[in-house]
LOMAR-439456 format. One record per residue (C-alpha): chain; y, x, z. Coordinates in steps of 0.001 Angstrom, whole numbers, plus 500000, padded with zeros to 6 digits. Each point is the difference from the previous one (the first is absolute). Layout:
! residues N
{ch->A&py->Y&px->X&pz->Z} $
...
This chain:
! residues 541
{ch->A&py->879001&px->675396&pz->387751} $
{ch->A&py->499548&px->497245&pz->502593} $
{ch->A&py->497988&px->499994&pz->503066} $
{ch->A&py->497042&px->498346&pz->498442} $
{ch->A&py->500028&px->502478&pz->496972} $
{ch->A&py->499083&px->502854&pz->502480} $
{ch->A&py->496268&px->498810&pz->499788} $
{ch->A&py->498671&px->503291&pz->498441} $
{ch->A&py->501625&px->502186&pz->502595} $
{ch->A&py->498177&px->501791&pz->502924} $
{ch->A&py->501193&px->498737&pz->503638} $
{ch->A&py->501979&px->503258&pz->500677} $
{ch->A&py->501928&px->499595&pz->496669} $
{ch->A&py->500231&px->496228&pz->500461} $
{ch->A&py->501660&px->500428&pz->503522} $
{ch->A&py->502947&px->501972&pz->498214} $
{ch->A&py->500085&px->497738&pz->496919} $
{ch->A&py->500175&px->496695&pz->501880} $
{ch->A&py->502998&px->501373&pz->502141} $
{ch->A&py->501850&px->500796&pz->496603} $
{ch->A&py->499095&px->496457&pz->498895} $
{ch->A&py->501503&px->498554&pz->503168} $
{ch->A&py->503146&px->502106&pz->499616} $
{ch->A&py->500526&px->498799&pz->496398} $
{ch->A&py->499514&px->496378&pz->501105} $
{ch->A&py->502626&px->500379&pz->502785} $
{ch->A&py->502380&px->501724&pz->497624} $
{ch->A&py->499488&px->497010&pz->497553} $
{ch->A&py->500864&px->497611&pz->502621} $
{ch->A&py->502966&px->501939&pz->501073} $
{ch->A&py->501343&px->500338&pz->496334} $
{ch->A&py->499523&px->496339&pz->499157} $
{ch->A&py->500414&px->498184&pz->503117} $
{ch->A&py->497292&px->497484&pz->498700} $
{ch->A&py->498453&px->498828&pz->503297} $
{ch->A&py->498802&px->496623&pz->500106} $
{ch->A&py->500796&px->497863&pz->503071} $
{ch->A&py->496952&px->499303&pz->502339} $
{ch->A&py->499409&px->496719&pz->501494} $
{ch->A&py->496288&px->500593&pz->500970} $
{ch->A&py->498903&px->502075&pz->502804} $
{ch->A&py->499058&px->503602&pz->499457} $
{ch->A&py->496107&px->500153&pz->501141} $
{ch->A&py->498868&px->503480&pz->501044} $
{ch->A&py->496371&px->500863&pz->500736} $
{ch->A&py->499897&px->502575&pz->502721} $
{ch->A&py->497003&px->502275&pz->500348} $
{ch->A&py->499855&px->500209&pz->503521} $
{ch->A&py->500689&px->497939&pz->503232} $
{ch->A&py->503402&px->499703&pz->501779} $
{ch->A&py->499271&px->500392&pz->503677} $
{ch->A&py->503142&px->498936&pz->501404} $
{ch->A&py->503660&px->498804&pz->499081} $
{ch->A&py->501405&px->502367&pz->502738} $
{ch->A&py->501439&px->502856&pz->498065} $
{ch->A&py->499586&px->502513&pz->502731} $
{ch->A&py->496188&px->499136&pz->500784} $
{ch->A&py->497987&px->501882&pz->497509} $
{ch->A&py->501002&px->502737&pz->497559} $
{ch->A&py->497879&px->498721&pz->497122} $
{ch->A&py->500963&px->499387&pz->496322} $
{ch->A&py->499145&px->496224&pz->499962} $
{ch->A&py->502115&px->499501&pz->503108} $
{ch->A&py->502922&px->502192&pz->498683} $
{ch->A&py->499814&px->498109&pz->496533} $
{ch->A&py->500787&px->496667&pz->501762} $
{ch->A&py->502392&px->501341&pz->502530} $
{ch->A&py->502205&px->501635&pz->497485} $
{ch->A&py->500609&px->496648&pz->498251} $
{ch->A&py->501470&px->498435&pz->503213} $
{ch->A&py->501283&px->503200&pz->501875} $
{ch->A&py->501772&px->503199&pz->498783} $
{ch->A&py->499972&px->503426&pz->501091} $
{ch->A&py->503088&px->502395&pz->500340} $
{ch->A&py->498798&px->502060&pz->497190} $
{ch->A&py->497785&px->498838&pz->497117} $
{ch->A&py->497849&px->501829&pz->497366} $
{ch->A&py->499439&px->499490&pz->496287} $
{ch->A&py->496776&px->499997&pz->498247} $
{ch->A&py->499811&px->503721&pz->500089} $
{ch->A&py->501003&px->500260&pz->503470} $
{ch->A&py->503668&px->500995&pz->499560} $
{ch->A&py->502235&px->499033&pz->502869} $
{ch->A&py->502455&px->497113&pz->499354} $
{ch->A&py->502621&px->498394&pz->501926} $
{ch->A&py->499100&px->496609&pz->501602} $
{ch->A&py->501412&px->498764&pz->503354} $
{ch->A&py->501517&px->503343&pz->500178} $
{ch->A&py->502343&px->500994&pz->497202} $
{ch->A&py->500077&px->503733&pz->500955} $
{ch->A&py->498562&px->502326&pz->502591} $
{ch->A&py->500710&px->503594&pz->501058} $
{ch->A&py->499300&px->502529&pz->502730} $
{ch->A&py->503123&px->500435&pz->502250} $
{ch->A&py->498360&px->502549&pz->502152} $
{ch->A&py->496509&px->501721&pz->500635} $
{ch->A&py->498736&px->496956&pz->501664} $
{ch->A&py->502274&px->497327&pz->498916} $
{ch->A&py->499604&px->497720&pz->496891} $
{ch->A&py->502722&px->497585&pz->499042} $
{ch->A&py->499264&px->496835&pz->498014} $
{ch->A&py->502712&px->497945&pz->498400} $
{ch->A&py->498972&px->496362&pz->499673} $
{ch->A&py->500667&px->497442&pz->497112} $
{ch->A&py->502750&px->497684&pz->500646} $
{ch->A&py->499561&px->496141&pz->499694} $
{ch->A&py->496313&px->499926&pz->500496} $
{ch->A&py->498986&px->496527&pz->501509} $
{ch->A&py->496656&px->499213&pz->501873} $
{ch->A&py->498252&px->496974&pz->498576} $
{ch->A&py->501554&px->498031&pz->502818} $
{ch->A&py->503523&px->500935&pz->498818} $
{ch->A&py->500700&px->502457&pz->502827} $
{ch->A&py->501538&px->503372&pz->498984} $
{ch->A&py->497793&px->503006&pz->499983} $
{ch->A&py->501271&px->502706&pz->502240} $
{ch->A&py->499216&px->503425&pz->501467} $
{ch->A&py->498689&px->498348&pz->503045} $
{ch->A&py->497041&px->498485&pz->497931} $
{ch->A&py->499191&px->503611&pz->499082} $
{ch->A&py->500014&px->501251&pz->503423} $
{ch->A&py->497882&px->497057&pz->501253} $
{ch->A&py->497477&px->500519&pz->497114} $
{ch->A&py->499479&px->503743&pz->500689} $
{ch->A&py->499440&px->499271&pz->503650} $
{ch->A&py->497502&px->497214&pz->499200} $
{ch->A&py->497669&px->502029&pz->497875} $
{ch->A&py->499267&px->502321&pz->502955} $
{ch->A&py->497744&px->497413&pz->501560} $
{ch->A&py->498597&px->496821&pz->498243} $
{ch->A&py->497375&px->498684&pz->502285} $
{ch->A&py->496527&px->499785&pz->498645} $
{ch->A&py->500835&px->501937&pz->496805} $
{ch->A&py->497142&px->501948&pz->498417} $
{ch->A&py->502315&px->502549&pz->498706} $
{ch->A&py->503965&px->499627&pz->499436} $
{ch->A&py->502896&px->502195&pz->499324} $
{ch->A&py->500431&px->501596&pz->503344} $
{ch->A&py->499340&px->503634&pz->498954} $
{ch->A&py->502716&px->499760&pz->497430} $
{ch->A&py->502547&px->499426&pz->502884} $
{ch->A&py->498540&px->502441&pz->502566} $
{ch->A&py->502699&px->502536&pz->499497} $
{ch->A&py->502732&px->497296&pz->500352} $
{ch->A&py->502089&px->500323&pz->503322} $
{ch->A&py->502552&px->497374&pz->499418} $
{ch->A&py->501407&px->497746&pz->497560} $
{ch->A&py->503763&px->499410&pz->500160} $
{ch->A&py->501807&px->497186&pz->498264} $
{ch->A&py->503351&px->501998&pz->499488} $
{ch->A&py->501427&px->496944&pz->498394} $
{ch->A&py->498561&px->496755&pz->498547} $
{ch->A&py->499323&px->501885&pz->496663} $
{ch->A&py->499195&px->503506&pz->501310} $
{ch->A&py->496782&px->501263&pz->501686} $
{ch->A&py->499416&px->503298&pz->501485} $
{ch->A&py->496394&px->501152&pz->500657} $
{ch->A&py->499741&px->503005&pz->502624} $
{ch->A&py->496662&px->501680&pz->500018} $
{ch->A&py->498347&px->502479&pz->502545} $
{ch->A&py->499459&px->502674&pz->497242} $
{ch->A&py->501344&px->500399&pz->496466} $
{ch->A&py->498194&px->497196&pz->497858} $
{ch->A&py->500603&px->500237&pz->496373} $
{ch->A&py->497668&px->497289&pz->499243} $
{ch->A&py->501918&px->497388&pz->501714} $
{ch->A&py->501362&px->498311&pz->496774} $
{ch->A&py->496407&px->499979&pz->498647} $
{ch->A&py->498648&px->498315&pz->503065} $
{ch->A&py->502841&px->497451&pz->499782} $
{ch->A&py->498254&px->498733&pz->496818} $
{ch->A&py->496980&px->498687&pz->501854} $
{ch->A&py->501803&px->498194&pz->502964} $
{ch->A&py->501095&px->496406&pz->499432} $
{ch->A&py->503229&px->499160&pz->501534} $
{ch->A&py->499721&px->496786&pz->502013} $
{ch->A&py->502445&px->497535&pz->501380} $
{ch->A&py->500712&px->500837&pz->503741} $
{ch->A&py->501116&px->496465&pz->500351} $
{ch->A&py->496475&px->498602&pz->499094} $
{ch->A&py->497972&px->503119&pz->500944} $
{ch->A&py->501207&px->500723&pz->503525} $
{ch->A&py->497281&px->497889&pz->501791} $
{ch->A&py->497756&px->499470&pz->496991} $
{ch->A&py->496320&px->500974&pz->499814} $
{ch->A&py->497777&px->500537&pz->497102} $
{ch->A&py->498805&px->496411&pz->500109} $
{ch->A&py->503821&px->498949&pz->499731} $
{ch->A&py->500043&px->501840&pz->496526} $
{ch->A&py->496658&px->498514&pz->498969} $
{ch->A&py->501247&px->496574&pz->500798} $
{ch->A&py->503208&px->500634&pz->498016} $
{ch->A&py->502134&px->499484&pz->503011} $
{ch->A&py->501347&px->503599&pz->499932} $
{ch->A&py->499695&px->500490&pz->496174} $
{ch->A&py->503752&px->500274&pz->499520} $
{ch->A&py->500859&px->502885&pz->497758} $
{ch->A&py->502653&px->501287&pz->497519} $
{ch->A&py->497664&px->500298&pz->497049} $
{ch->A&py->499912&px->498437&pz->496500} $
{ch->A&py->497591&px->497264&pz->501170} $
{ch->A&py->499558&px->497781&pz->503135} $
{ch->A&py->496918&px->499269&pz->501778} $
{ch->A&py->498403&px->496626&pz->499487} $
{ch->A&py->496306&px->499943&pz->500981} $
{ch->A&py->497259&px->502326&pz->500993} $
{ch->A&py->496252&px->499005&pz->500137} $
{ch->A&py->498152&px->502914&pz->501303} $
{ch->A&py->497497&px->501487&pz->497612} $
{ch->A&py->501176&px->497475&pz->497207} $
{ch->A&py->503642&px->499926&pz->498926} $
{ch->A&py->503485&px->501066&pz->500843} $
{ch->A&py->502880&px->497805&pz->498520} $
{ch->A&py->503513&px->501153&pz->499465} $
{ch->A&py->503320&px->498232&pz->498596} $
{ch->A&py->502821&px->501866&pz->498375} $
{ch->A&py->502810&px->500996&pz->502123} $
{ch->A&py->503044&px->498680&pz->497967} $
{ch->A&py->502381&px->502071&pz->502058} $
{ch->A&py->498398&px->503413&pz->499620} $
{ch->A&py->502493&px->502877&pz->499432} $
{ch->A&py->497788&px->501548&pz->497274} $
{ch->A&py->499253&px->498663&pz->496558} $
{ch->A&py->498273&px->496571&pz->500389} $
{ch->A&py->496295&px->499760&pz->499141} $
{ch->A&py->499090&px->497940&pz->497103} $
{ch->A&py->497294&px->497971&pz->501876} $
{ch->A&py->501297&px->497309&pz->502497} $
{ch->A&py->496601&px->500121&pz->501838} $
{ch->A&py->497221&px->502497&pz->500253} $
{ch->A&py->496363&px->499329&pz->501126} $
{ch->A&py->497827&px->502873&pz->501275} $
{ch->A&py->496296&px->499094&pz->499741} $
{ch->A&py->497417&px->502356&pz->501802} $
{ch->A&py->497505&px->500600&pz->497334} $
{ch->A&py->497736&px->503016&pz->501098} $
{ch->A&py->497273&px->499274&pz->497502} $
{ch->A&py->500826&px->502044&pz->496952} $
{ch->A&py->498107&px->497756&pz->497408} $
{ch->A&py->501770&px->496900&pz->501452} $
{ch->A&py->503459&px->501487&pz->499639} $
{ch->A&py->499422&px->500850&pz->496353} $
{ch->A&py->498504&px->496562&pz->499306} $
{ch->A&py->502922&px->498249&pz->501568} $
{ch->A&py->502518&px->502001&pz->498121} $
{ch->A&py->498221&px->499239&pz->496724} $
{ch->A&py->499779&px->496395&pz->500793} $
{ch->A&py->503708&px->499612&pz->500856} $
{ch->A&py->499646&px->499527&pz->503714} $
{ch->A&py->501676&px->503225&pz->500789} $
{ch->A&py->503028&px->501641&pz->498318} $
{ch->A&py->499623&px->503690&pz->501379} $
{ch->A&py->496892&px->501661&pz->501607} $
{ch->A&py->499534&px->503260&pz->501881} $
{ch->A&py->497343&px->502505&pz->499323} $
{ch->A&py->498123&px->498177&pz->497229} $
{ch->A&py->496332&px->501129&pz->499762} $
{ch->A&py->499404&px->503171&pz->498067} $
{ch->A&py->497483&px->498455&pz->497997} $
{ch->A&py->502474&px->497310&pz->498686} $
{ch->A&py->502669&px->502505&pz->498897} $
{ch->A&py->498965&px->500123&pz->496436} $
{ch->A&py->499687&px->496244&pz->499820} $
{ch->A&py->503454&px->499428&pz->501418} $
{ch->A&py->501510&px->502625&pz->497599} $
{ch->A&py->498655&px->498081&pz->496992} $
{ch->A&py->501407&px->496728&pz->501227} $
{ch->A&py->503355&px->499295&pz->498372} $
{ch->A&py->501060&px->497752&pz->503017} $
{ch->A&py->499506&px->502944&pz->502573} $
{ch->A&py->502241&px->502664&pz->501049} $
{ch->A&py->498566&px->503175&pz->501588} $
{ch->A&py->501915&px->502443&pz->502128} $
{ch->A&py->498882&px->503310&pz->501792} $
{ch->A&py->501133&px->502921&pz->501856} $
{ch->A&py->498412&px->502721&pz->502001} $
{ch->A&py->499788&px->499278&pz->503679} $
{ch->A&py->500483&px->502050&pz->503176} $
{ch->A&py->497221&px->497983&pz->501523} $
{ch->A&py->497032&px->502232&pz->500930} $
{ch->A&py->496391&px->498776&pz->500908} $
{ch->A&py->498121&px->501930&pz->502612} $
{ch->A&py->497159&px->500056&pz->502454} $
{ch->A&py->501088&px->500363&pz->503613} $
{ch->A&py->497397&px->501036&pz->502480} $
{ch->A&py->500608&px->498760&pz->503681} $
{ch->A&py->500292&px->503072&pz->502181} $
{ch->A&py->500190&px->498275&pz->503320} $
{ch->A&py->498160&px->496734&pz->499769} $
{ch->A&py->500316&px->497172&pz->502506} $
{ch->A&py->497207&px->499329&pz->502565} $
{ch->A&py->498991&px->496925&pz->498171} $
{ch->A&py->500073&px->501405&pz->496524} $
{ch->A&py->497247&px->499826&pz->497584} $
{ch->A&py->497934&px->502737&pz->500536} $
{ch->A&py->498802&px->502931&pz->497778} $
{ch->A&py->496255&px->500214&pz->500559} $
{ch->A&py->497333&px->502509&pz->499321} $
{ch->A&py->496766&px->499060&pz->497945} $
{ch->A&py->498653&px->498366&pz->503291} $
{ch->A&py->502930&px->497866&pz->500315} $
{ch->A&py->501383&px->501996&pz->503023} $
{ch->A&py->503814&px->500236&pz->500403} $
{ch->A&py->501083&px->503492&pz->499267} $
{ch->A&py->502693&px->501186&pz->502305} $
{ch->A&py->502496&px->501539&pz->499553} $
{ch->A&py->500766&px->498501&pz->496474} $
{ch->A&py->498613&px->502348&pz->497356} $
{ch->A&py->503278&px->499777&pz->497997} $
{ch->A&py->501648&px->502241&pz->502834} $
{ch->A&py->498006&px->502861&pz->498218} $
{ch->A&py->502080&px->501434&pz->497266} $
{ch->A&py->496821&px->500943&pz->497997} $
{ch->A&py->499006&px->496217&pz->499975} $
{ch->A&py->503459&px->498926&pz->498726} $
{ch->A&py->499841&px->502571&pz->497217} $
{ch->A&py->496510&px->499031&pz->499004} $
{ch->A&py->501200&px->496310&pz->499832} $
{ch->A&py->502837&px->500924&pz->497889} $
{ch->A&py->497908&px->502257&pz->497771} $
{ch->A&py->497468&px->497328&pz->499519} $
{ch->A&py->502590&px->497528&pz->498317} $
{ch->A&py->500186&px->500159&pz->496242} $
{ch->A&py->503716&px->499082&pz->499700} $
{ch->A&py->500100&px->500218&pz->496223} $
{ch->A&py->496890&px->497588&pz->499866} $
{ch->A&py->501673&px->497495&pz->502125} $
{ch->A&py->503223&px->499974&pz->497969} $
{ch->A&py->497949&px->499714&pz->496795} $
{ch->A&py->497506&px->497538&pz->500803} $
{ch->A&py->501505&px->497942&pz->502800} $
{ch->A&py->503537&px->500227&pz->499331} $
{ch->A&py->499490&px->500154&pz->496249} $
{ch->A&py->502765&px->502660&pz->499609} $
{ch->A&py->502755&px->498155&pz->501874} $
{ch->A&py->500291&px->502828&pz->502579} $
{ch->A&py->500302&px->503577&pz->500045} $
{ch->A&py->497774&px->502427&pz->502255} $
{ch->A&py->501690&px->501994&pz->502749} $
{ch->A&py->499431&px->502264&pz->502912} $
{ch->A&py->503161&px->499298&pz->501892} $
{ch->A&py->502430&px->497034&pz->501005} $
{ch->A&py->502801&px->500764&pz->497532} $
{ch->A&py->499668&px->499465&pz->496190} $
{ch->A&py->500721&px->503137&pz->497812} $
{ch->A&py->503650&px->500584&pz->499253} $
{ch->A&py->501514&px->498443&pz->502871} $
{ch->A&py->501881&px->501642&pz->502790} $
{ch->A&py->497676&px->501691&pz->502543} $
{ch->A&py->496828&px->500087&pz->497625} $
{ch->A&py->498155&px->503008&pz->500586} $
{ch->A&py->498815&px->501306&pz->496552} $
{ch->A&py->497355&px->502455&pz->501383} $
{ch->A&py->498190&px->497174&pz->501900} $
{ch->A&py->497364&px->498917&pz->497368} $
{ch->A&py->497643&px->497231&pz->499711} $
{ch->A&py->496856&px->500733&pz->502061} $
{ch->A&py->497050&px->501020&pz->497856} $
{ch->A&py->497058&px->497334&pz->499888} $
{ch->A&py->496993&px->501822&pz->501241} $
{ch->A&py->497194&px->497918&pz->501914} $
{ch->A&py->497732&px->502938&pz->500079} $
{ch->A&py->502565&px->502075&pz->501971} $
{ch->A&py->500886&px->496817&pz->501933} $
{ch->A&py->496467&px->499433&pz->501140} $
{ch->A&py->499746&px->503862&pz->501063} $
{ch->A&py->503268&px->499607&pz->501981} $
{ch->A&py->498664&px->497010&pz->501733} $
{ch->A&py->496958&px->502038&pz->501118} $
{ch->A&py->502146&px->502813&pz->501070} $
{ch->A&py->501918&px->497732&pz->502148} $
{ch->A&py->496743&px->498768&pz->501813} $
{ch->A&py->499174&px->496985&pz->498117} $
{ch->A&py->497194&px->500931&pz->497647} $
{ch->A&py->498585&px->496461&pz->500092} $
{ch->A&py->503500&px->498471&pz->499617} $
{ch->A&py->501157&px->496875&pz->501902} $
{ch->A&py->501018&px->496331&pz->499480} $
{ch->A&py->503348&px->498621&pz->500035} $
{ch->A&py->502082&px->497013&pz->498871} $
{ch->A&py->503030&px->500508&pz->497592} $
{ch->A&py->502507&px->497198&pz->500409} $
{ch->A&py->502277&px->498729&pz->497033} $
{ch->A&py->502571&px->497160&pz->499821} $
{ch->A&py->498693&px->497537&pz->497386} $
{ch->A&py->503431&px->498376&pz->499249} $
{ch->A&py->502396&px->503170&pz->500201} $
{ch->A&py->499830&px->502024&pz->496883} $
{ch->A&py->497957&px->499709&pz->496595} $
{ch->A&py->496330&px->501121&pz->500159} $
{ch->A&py->500385&px->501198&pz->503593} $
{ch->A&py->496518&px->498627&pz->501147} $
{ch->A&py->498468&px->501318&pz->496473} $
{ch->A&py->501500&px->503400&pz->500826} $
{ch->A&py->498434&px->499963&pz->503498} $
{ch->A&py->496622&px->499117&pz->498544} $
{ch->A&py->500067&px->502792&pz->497571} $
{ch->A&py->500767&px->502485&pz->502661} $
{ch->A&py->497203&px->498332&pz->502036} $
{ch->A&py->497435&px->500899&pz->497226} $
{ch->A&py->501374&px->503640&pz->499907} $
{ch->A&py->499732&px->500494&pz->503501} $
{ch->A&py->496592&px->498513&pz->500292} $
{ch->A&py->498786&px->502475&pz->497452} $
{ch->A&py->500878&px->502898&pz->502443} $
{ch->A&py->498351&px->498210&pz->502799} $
{ch->A&py->502889&px->498012&pz->501513} $
{ch->A&py->498677&px->496631&pz->499704} $
{ch->A&py->503012&px->497685&pz->499697} $
{ch->A&py->500578&px->496402&pz->500250} $
{ch->A&py->503183&px->498316&pz->498688} $
{ch->A&py->501740&px->497549&pz->502037} $
{ch->A&py->502511&px->498222&pz->497866} $
{ch->A&py->502385&px->497620&pz->502109} $
{ch->A&py->503458&px->498358&pz->499649} $
{ch->A&py->503111&px->501893&pz->500747} $
{ch->A&py->500461&px->498146&pz->503138} $
{ch->A&py->496833&px->501267&pz->501367} $
{ch->A&py->500284&px->503365&pz->498502} $
{ch->A&py->503272&px->500780&pz->501750} $
{ch->A&py->498609&px->499077&pz->503417} $
{ch->A&py->496710&px->501999&pz->499879} $
{ch->A&py->501395&px->503034&pz->498181} $
{ch->A&py->503412&px->500107&pz->502054} $
{ch->A&py->497836&px->499785&pz->503279} $
{ch->A&py->497462&px->502596&pz->498881} $
{ch->A&py->497155&px->497623&pz->500166} $
{ch->A&py->498203&px->501291&pz->496840} $
{ch->A&py->498981&px->503627&pz->499027} $
{ch->A&py->501775&px->500136&pz->496673} $
{ch->A&py->502060&px->497888&pz->497494} $
{ch->A&py->501069&px->500034&pz->496420} $
{ch->A&py->503907&px->499846&pz->500208} $
{ch->A&py->503037&px->500200&pz->497834} $
{ch->A&py->503590&px->501066&pz->500495} $
{ch->A&py->502979&px->499698&pz->497696} $
{ch->A&py->502514&px->502891&pz->500610} $
{ch->A&py->502955&px->498271&pz->498895} $
{ch->A&py->502321&px->502345&pz->501580} $
{ch->A&py->499066&px->502396&pz->497087} $
{ch->A&py->499352&px->502780&pz->502443} $
{ch->A&py->497149&px->500717&pz->502475} $
{ch->A&py->501755&px->500262&pz->503128} $
{ch->A&py->500320&px->496383&pz->500799} $
{ch->A&py->496355&px->499433&pz->499152} $
{ch->A&py->498754&px->502934&pz->502061} $
{ch->A&py->502169&px->499080&pz->503007} $
{ch->A&py->498443&px->496485&pz->500004} $
{ch->A&py->496430&px->500527&pz->498831} $
{ch->A&py->498854&px->503330&pz->501238} $
{ch->A&py->502472&px->501322&pz->502506} $
{ch->A&py->498449&px->499698&pz->503691} $
{ch->A&py->500273&px->496424&pz->501436} $
{ch->A&py->502619&px->499666&pz->502568} $
{ch->A&py->500901&px->496371&pz->500893} $
{ch->A&py->502659&px->500706&pz->502174} $
{ch->A&py->501693&px->502417&pz->497605} $
{ch->A&py->499561&px->497671&pz->497108} $
{ch->A&py->498047&px->502605&pz->498126} $
{ch->A&py->496833&px->499810&pz->498088} $
{ch->A&py->500375&px->496223&pz->499611} $
{ch->A&py->497210&px->499665&pz->497351} $
{ch->A&py->497743&px->502826&pz->501315} $
{ch->A&py->497053&px->497785&pz->500346} $
{ch->A&py->497625&px->502885&pz->499753} $
{ch->A&py->501565&px->501603&pz->503100} $
{ch->A&py->499927&px->503297&pz->498386} $
{ch->A&py->502092&px->502582&pz->501766} $
{ch->A&py->501073&px->503476&pz->499133} $
{ch->A&py->502977&px->501667&pz->501741} $
{ch->A&py->500688&px->502132&pz->496999} $
{ch->A&py->500274&px->497122&pz->497814} $
{ch->A&py->502348&px->498356&pz->502448} $
{ch->A&py->502256&px->503082&pz->500111} $
{ch->A&py->500118&px->500190&pz->496301} $
{ch->A&py->500750&px->496307&pz->499513} $
{ch->A&py->502504&px->499674&pz->502639} $
{ch->A&py->501836&px->503351&pz->499084} $
{ch->A&py->500094&px->498865&pz->496412} $
{ch->A&py->501327&px->496465&pz->500720} $
{ch->A&py->502866&px->501753&pz->501876} $
{ch->A&py->500632&px->502786&pz->497456} $
{ch->A&py->503277&px->499237&pz->497712} $
{ch->A&py->499267&px->502468&pz->497503} $
{ch->A&py->497788&px->498310&pz->497126} $
{ch->A&py->498206&px->503252&pz->498998} $
{ch->A&py->498945&px->500992&pz->503399} $
{ch->A&py->499144&px->496339&pz->500934} $
{ch->A&py->497632&px->499894&pz->496847} $
{ch->A&py->498424&px->503303&pz->500886} $
{ch->A&py->499092&px->498761&pz->503474} $
{ch->A&py->498655&px->496685&pz->498501} $
{ch->A&py->497850&px->502011&pz->497561} $
{ch->A&py->498630&px->502010&pz->502757} $
{ch->A&py->499100&px->496952&pz->501926} $
{ch->A&py->498099&px->498669&pz->496906} $
{ch->A&py->498249&px->503305&pz->499786} $
{ch->A&py->499083&px->499664&pz->503824} $
{ch->A&py->498735&px->496411&pz->499498} $
{ch->A&py->497773&px->501126&pz->496975} $
{ch->A&py->498491&px->503049&pz->502042} $
{ch->A&py->499354&px->497494&pz->502877} $
{ch->A&py->498895&px->497155&pz->497833} $
{ch->A&py->501955&px->497685&pz->502249} $
{ch->A&py->499406&px->497166&pz->497617} $
{ch->A&py->498298&px->499986&pz->496588} $
{ch->A&py->502565&px->499204&pz->497043} $
{ch->A&py->498368&px->498403&pz->497002} $
{ch->A&py->502370&px->498754&pz->497256} $
{ch->A&py->503429&px->498707&pz->499343} $
{ch->A&py->500334&px->496641&pz->498523} $
{ch->A&py->501872&px->498771&pz->496889} $
{ch->A&py->501992&px->496815&pz->500505} $
{ch->A&py->499631&px->497174&pz->497474} $
{ch->A&py->501660&px->496655&pz->499615} $
{ch->A&py->499305&px->497316&pz->497483} $
{ch->A&py->502483&px->497182&pz->499234} $
{ch->A&py->500161&px->496984&pz->497540} $
{ch->A&py->502688&px->497746&pz->498476} $
{ch->A&py->502045&px->502973&pz->499097} $
{ch->A&py->500636&px->501505&pz->503359} $
{ch->A&py->500871&px->503688&pz->500224} $
{ch->A&py->499526&px->502036&pz->503086} $
{ch->A&py->501222&px->503516&pz->500936} $
{ch->A&py->496908&px->501643&pz->501437} $
{ch->A&py->500358&px->501540&pz->503489} $
{ch->A&py->498215&px->503133&pz->501388} $
{ch->A&py->499840&px->498258&pz->503298} $
{ch->A&py->497964&px->497038&pz->498702} $
{ch->A&py->502449&px->497284&pz->501292} $
{ch->A&py->500412&px->496753&pz->497831} $
{ch->A&py->503743&px->499053&pz->500156} $
{ch->A&py->500734&px->496830&pz->498279} $
{ch->A&py->503914&px->501124&pz->500065} $
{ch->A&py->498928&px->502694&pz->497655} $
{ch->A&py->498373&px->497804&pz->497224} $
{ch->A&py->501689&px->498686&pz->496940} $
{ch->A&py->498977&px->497757&pz->497067} $
{ch->A&py->499954&px->501739&pz->496584} $
{ch->A&py->499332&px->498604&pz->496468} $
{ch->A&py->496771&px->501343&pz->498473} $
């Protein structure tokens, strides 16, 4: 069976089947060695905008996708999230609060300079404060006390408390050149001036909102990618991505439209690859809106203060009013799975007793009245219109459901560049967001997304809602400093239960990740959603 022969399978069975097909295709390549030489560029249609070339600017999948072609991290992950050597060939704890990383010998920067431990120390210091960043990686290094270059190929990281997740955190942080990054600002990366990495591709050109162009690094230490050139095109429109693939204008696309999957499976020219994703879609109410935020108003149009979402009964009513199964079925067309928590089932720190909230609009309306809002109120729900598939459509479905219980909702679909500014600065009452837990455990997500915001302590970096719960903070901080994995998991599960009881945010569903390819290109699907050209191979069909 090949990918297109799976046409009669359900999306959930299809996800597993396509992964098997991908594995078979890769096995075929390995066995025969029949990989055709490539002379044309590999053209990839991205589903969302890249907001910066600076790899420390914004922890978002499109940015990381491009960054990890040019730059590399100490530790890598495979498609399923397993940790792999990268710039570090090994790592181990050498004390309760010290991690030692042995670096790969012979690695060169794109300008020919040798990669050393000094570059690692510089990079881990730089991520602490990137001016103007809407949300970077500072919370991942907030326990790091010092970084010592013991010798050119040995790095020792000392933390203030035991930090068992340090190797996981190192998968997110791109190592940049100290020589080129020491005085560089984000605009120097965007212009290409500071885009000197160690990765499989070199930077060539970036046109904001349009394209990123890369050329192969012929001196890379790893297996040389097949394509001498890669062109990323930003194509947020679902239909245009599919049309461009079928017309031959693109070779690979991310997140093809759910409505097009059957057509793509039936096309002998197309390969389809999929896997379960750790990305969760959710509604985040803003607990402490800014003074200039769009107001939540009553029937007469008068601003309601404090914001009604501070009331737990209101948050529960909003959650109960959402028909998650209906959204997955009718909006996502089966390319997602409903959830009541951040983690997908089966992964470390998933809490089995936390169920998907029941859809009950009658009870939700009563709860809203009990909260003191029998006539409801008016609010605007914001969603990025170029970030993830069907984001605005999901927001529109939620708006209709909330309106049925008296919460008259207007949807504001905006580009990511606008979305990060107004959501990150609490200038809206609520937004539809998404988060990929690529660390494969909830601690990293909880510490960045829901732990109390503390700019000076680099905590709660992405806590745009400004939710604050001291008990959650205690559980998360203690868990991340607990070496015993069973005890750490218990605390993270307790944190999940606490969030559910307090309805700190409203989880909706987990995505399934899809890619479509043409011209006999095979791709190993990834749970983190990144599209990496170095992981693509040509195969005979």
